[in-house]
C-alpha positions in Angstrom: -16.9 -7.8 5.0 -13.5 -8.0 3.3 -12.1 -5.0 1.4 -9.2 -5.8 -0.9 -7.2 -3.0 -2.6 -4.2 -3.1 -5.0 -2.3 0.1 -5.3 0.7 0.8 -7.6 3.4 3.4 -6.9 6.4 4.7 -8.8 9.5 5.7 -6.7 11.4 8.2 -8.9 14.2 8.7 -6.4 15.1 5.0 -6.1 18.2 4.1 -8.2 18.6 0.6 -6.8 16.6 -2.2 -5.2 18.2 -1.3 -1.9 16.8 2.3 -2.1 13.4 1.1 -3.2 13.2 -1.5 -0.3 14.2 1.2 2.2 11.2 3.3 1.2 8.9 0.4 0.8 9.7 -1.4 4.1 9.4 1.8 6.1 5.9 2.5 4.7 4.7 -1.1 5.0 5.8 -1.3 8.6 4.3 2.1 9.5 1.0 1.2 7.8 0.7 -2.1 9.6 1.4 -0.4 12.9 -1.0 2.5 12.5 -4.0 0.8 10.8 -5.8 -2.5 11.1 -4.9 -3.7 7.7 -2.6 -6.3 6.1 -0.1 -5.1 3.6 2.3 -6.9 1.2 4.2 -6.2 -2.0 2.7 -8.4 -4.7 4.4 -7.3 -7.9 7.5 -5.6 -9.3 9.8 -7.0 -6.6 12.8 -6.9 -8.9 12.1 -3.5 -10.5 13.8 -0.4 -9.0 11.2 2.3 -9.3 7.9 0.5 -9.2 5.9 -1.4 -6.7 2.4 -2.9 -6.3 1.0 -3.3 -2.9 -2.1 -5.3 -1.7 -4.0 -4.1 1.3 -6.8 -6.1 3.0 -9.1 -5.1 5.8 -11.6 -7.4 7.4 -14.5 -6.2 9.5 -18.1 -7.0 10.4 -19.3 -4.0 8.4 -18.5 -2.7 5.0 -18.3 0.9 6.3 -15.6 0.2 8.9 -13.5 -1.9 6.6 -13.8 0.7 3.9 -12.9 3.5 6.4 -9.7 1.6 7.6 -8.6 1.0 4.0 -9.2 4.7 3.1 -7.1 5.8 6.1 -4.3 3.5 5.1 -4.4 4.6 1.5 -4.4 8.2 2.5 -1.3 7.6 4.7 0.5 5.8 1.8 -0.4 8.5 -0.7 1.0 11.2 1.7 4.6 9.8 1.3 6.5 12.3 -0.9 9.0 9.6 -1.9 6.6 8.0 -4.4 3.7 8.7 -6.7 0.5 6.7 -7.0 -0.2 5.3 -10.4 -3.5 3.3 -9.9 -5.8 1.9 -7.3 -8.1 -1.2 -7.8 -10.7 -2.3 -5.2 -12.7 -5.4 -4.6 -15.3 -6.3 -2.0 -15.7 -9.9 -0.8 
């Protein structure tokens, strides 16, 4: 089972691409280290205060892939430096 999630965040404290990337790279690295998911920024690379991330988890069962994605999403949502705008899921 493959669970694919896109999540969009706004980073109100970022006033440059450098500040945005500092927040973004820290969270992407920590998410990859803590959870069995792949993470990449897929949109808004040149926008200061906005980002769209893609997360993917692959597992033999839907429940375990979903659980891993949910843990990673909860971790990302817990960051006070940004606010979640939307989440989109797909199951393959």
